[in-house]
N, C-alpha and C positions, 0 to 999 in steps of 0.2 A: 083701089090702088094696091096692086100686087105685082109680083115679078120684078123685072128690072126697073128701078126708079131713076128718074132724071133729076138730079139735084143741081141747084145753082146756089152757091154760098157767097155772100158778100161780107167781106171783112175789111178792117182798116188796112192791114197788109198781110200778105203771105210771105213775101220775100224778106222783109225786115222784122227782126225781133227786138230792135232797140227801144227800150222802155215799153215793150209790148209783150207782156208775159203770156197773153192769150195765144201767141203764135204756136207754142208747143202743142196745146190741145187741138187747135183748129187744124194744123197740119196733120197731126196723127189721126184725127177723126176722118178727114177727107181721104187720107191714104187707105184707111180701113174700109170705108164705104166703097172705094174703088176696088179693093181686094175682094169684096163681097160680090162684085160684078155689076155694081151700079155706075151710071154715068155721073161724074162729078165735075162741074166747072167752078173754078175759084176766081173771084173778082176782087180787084183792089183799084182804088183811084190813083191815077198818075200823080206823082209828087206827094204821096202821103206823108204826113208829119213824121212818122217813124222812119220811113226810108230816107226822107230828106235829111233828117238829123244823123242817121247812120252814116250817110255818105259825107256829109259836111264835117262831122266831128271825128270820125274814126279812121279816115285815110285808107291805108293799105289793109287794115284790119277789116274795114267794110267790104273791100273787094273780096277778101278771103271768105267772109261770112256769106256773101251773096253767092259766090261760086260753090261753097259747101252746101247751101240750101238746094241749088239746082242739081248738084251731084247726088244728094241724099234723097231727093224727092222727084225723081224723073217722071213719075206717074201723075203728078199733079198738073192739071191743065189750068195754068194761071193766066188770066186775061186782064189787061189793064184798060181802063176807060177814062175818058175825060168828060167833064161836065161842060159841054159846049153846045153849039146850035144843033148838032146832030145827035146829041146824047139820047133823047127820048126814042128816036127812030132806031138807033143801035140797040137800045135796051129792049125794044120790042122784038127785034130779031134774035137777040141772045136768049130771051125768056120764052120764045116760041118752042113748044114741045116740052117745057119743064113740068114736072109733077110737083116738086117742092122747092120753094125758094126760102133760104134761111138768111136772115139779115141780122148780123151781129150789131149790138147796141152802139158800137163805136163807128157809126156811119153817118154821113152828112144827111141832114133833113131832106134836101132836094132829092137825094138818091132814094131814100125811103119812100117819099111821096111818089116819085116816078115809078118805082116798082109796084106799089100798091094800086096805082091808077090803072095798071094793066091786068090786075088779078081777075077781074070779072070778064074781061075780053078774052084772055088766054086760058083761063080755067085752072091755073095752078093754085096750090095752097101756100100760104106765107106764114112763116114762124119767126118771131123775134127771139134772138138768143142773147141773154143778159148774163154777163160774167163780171159785174162790177157792183159797187155799193151805192151807186147814185139813186136807185129806187128808194133807198132808205135815207140817205143823207141829203139828196137834192132831187126830190121827186119831180120838181118842175122841169128838169132836164129830160126826164123820161116822158112826161105827159105832153111834151110838144109833139111826140109821135101820135098818129091817129090809131091808138091801140085797138079800137073797135073794128078796124079793117083787117087786123091779123086773125089768122085761124087759131092761134095759140101762142104761148110763151114757153120757151125753154129757160128755166132759171137755175143757176148753178148752186143753189142752196134752198132748203125748205123755207127759211125765213123770207128770202126774196120771192119765192113762189107765192107765199101767203100775201105779200104786199100786192102783187098783181091780181090775185084772186079776190081778196077781201077789201083791199084799199082802192085798187084801180078798176075793179069790176070786170076783169077779163074772164071769160067763161071757161076757157080750157087752158090749163097751165100744168106743166110737168117739172118736177125736180130733176135736173139733168146736170149732175156733177161733172167737173173736169176729171181727167184721168191721165195716166202715164202712157206715152208712146214707147212701148217696150221694144220696138224694133230699133230704136235709137238710144233709149235710156235703159241701160242694164249694167250689172256689175262688170267692171273691167279689172285687169290684172293690177293688184295693189302695188303702189310705189309711194309709200306715204311719207311725204316730207313736210306736211302741214298738220298741225294739231287741231285747229279749229277753223272751219270755213263758214263764211256767210256770203250767200249770193242773193243780192236784192238791191233795189234802188232806195235812195234816201227816203222817198215817200211823201214829198210835198208837205212836210211837217206833220204827217199822219202817224209817224211812229218815232219821232226824234227822241222823245223822253224814253220810250221803250228801248231804243238802240243804246242809249247811254246806260240804262240800268242793266240790261241783259247781255250786252256785248262789250261796250267800252270799259265800264267800271270793273267787271270781273277780270277781263284780260289785263287791265292796268294793274290790278292787285296780284295777278299771276304772271310775273315778269318773264318766267321761263317758257310760257306758252307761245308757240308760233302760230299766230292768227293771221288770216288772209281774208280780204273783202273784195268782192267783185260787184260792180253795179255802175249805174250812170246817174247823172243829175245830182251829184254830191256837191253841196255848197262848200265854199272855202272853209267855213268854220267846222263843217263836218269832217273834211279831210284833215284839218288841224287836230281835231279831237281824236281821230283814229291814230294819227302819227304820234301824238303825245302818249297814247296808251301802248305804243309799240306795235300797232296793227299795220300790216302791209296792205295798202290800198292799191289795187291793180286795174281799176277802171272797167271798161266794157268787156263782157265775156259773151261771145256768140252762144246762143242756146245749145246748139249742137256740139259745142266744145265742153259743155258742163260735165258730162259723164267722166271724161278724163280727169277733170279737176276733182270731182268727188273721189275718184280712185286714189288721189294723192293726199287725201285728208283722213285723219283718224276720226274726227267728229265733224258734224255739220250742225248748223243752227237755223231755227225758224223763228223769226220775229214778225208776227202778223201786224198789219196795220190796225190801228186802234179800233176801227169799226168792226173788224172780224173777231176781236176779243171781247167786244161789248154787245152791241145790239144785234149783230149778225152771227150769233152763235151757230156752230156747226159747219161753217164754210172754211175749209182748210187752205184754199188757194193752191196754185199749181206747184209751188216750191216743195210742199210736203210730198206730193206724188213723185216729183222728180227725184228728190233725195232718197226716198225709200226704194224706188225702182232701181236706183244705182247701187243698192246695198250699203247705203251710208247709215252710220249710227247717228240718230237725230235727237238733238236737244231742242226743246220748244219753250219760248216764253208763253205766258198763259193764253190758252184759247180753249173753249168748251166744245168738245166733239159731240154736240147735242144729237146728231143723227147717227151716232155709233158707226162711223165709217171705219174706224181703226180701233186698236186696243191700247189705250194710254197705259204706260208703264211696261208694256210688252213691245209694241211696235216703235215707240219713241218714249222719251222721258220728258214729262212736264215739270217745269220749275215755276214757282210762284213769286219769286223775288230774286234780286241780284245776288244775294248771299246764297240762295239755293242753287242758282246757276253756277256760281263759282265752285261750290262743293261738288256739284254733279260733274263739272269739267275735270276737277281733280280726281274724282273717283273713276271716271271712265277712261281717263288717260292712263291710269294705273292698272285697270282691270280689263285685259284683253278678252277674256272669256265673256264678260258681260257685254262688251262692245259687239262681239261677234254674234251673240244670241239675240240682241236687240235688232241688229241689222238683218239677221236671218228672218226674224219674226215679221218685221216691216215689209220685207220683200215678198214674203209669203202672202200677206194680206193684199198687196198690190196685185200679184199674179192671180189671186183668187177672185178679186172683186173690182179692181180699179184700173183696167187697161182700156186704151182707145178702142180695141176690138170689141169689148163688151159694150161700150157706149154706142158704137156703130150699130150693133144689134138692137140696142134699146131704141135708138132713133128710128130704125126701120119699123119697129113695132108701133111707135108713136105715129108714124106716117100711116100705117094700116088702120090704127084707131081713128085717125082723121077721116079716112075714107068711109068708115062705118057711121 
């Protein structure tokens, strides 16, 4: 397997990023593979949950987000399919000539089974791409897939890779971290009207306690701090807690609009879901890559960079309690030189090690390894 490769990538959605943080990396990876000269076709199911909710809940903002996606990613060949009577026949046509089919773990069981049933007949290699914590927290959800039929697994952290290799018995696995799409996420001209920014969803009670300790309570104590939150699926009690702390909740933010918002903020915040702070050490999730790529000064609730992707204390500041977070916010809002040095260091690490262009090259090498 060499030269120009023919990729087929199945994801939950390419068009919508509503409650779909994987959209950033998937879009950037596909674009970089295309830039390397490979053929890339991107597939999503008609009426995906993310796109349906985007259109239903966000009105004109949804229209703008969809238009912006098509404007910013004209090179992506996005194809929409339906699971109807002609699905399997259409799938065979689309996969004919493919070298590598990548199936993101947020796909319907019928779609996965349909693709894998054609693997032996059409001769492509199939990779499962996992960017979630279910292999750790709900393995039954992953084990419904016929893992033995995949040629390997791309796992977005070493702990997830080990679960597939040692727990599920998958022979070939690779640690394949997410990364920043620096063609769209880069520092912008500063116009800072926000002191502290948090971009993220409430998290299905997976970080409610952490958000209270590391965001709501410190800001409530620092009444002069201008704090802004973007995200979706916030319950009424969550919105009320933000309001009582004086935090401005602004709802849905299209992913491609995030760099401009980072440019308006002196500090940004990362509060990982509980699973990534405990059992899944070393997995930063996409928000860290986004913030650092935009030259943001990043404050983090506890997480262990067990894989040494970054330089804690240089690329970002880790705080271990709400009191430490409050002190760090006060310090960095006063110290412009420190803010600038941390932002510069974080951006440098992204550019050196964690761009979608680097991940695209890594994926091509993995595909060559598969052929050997």
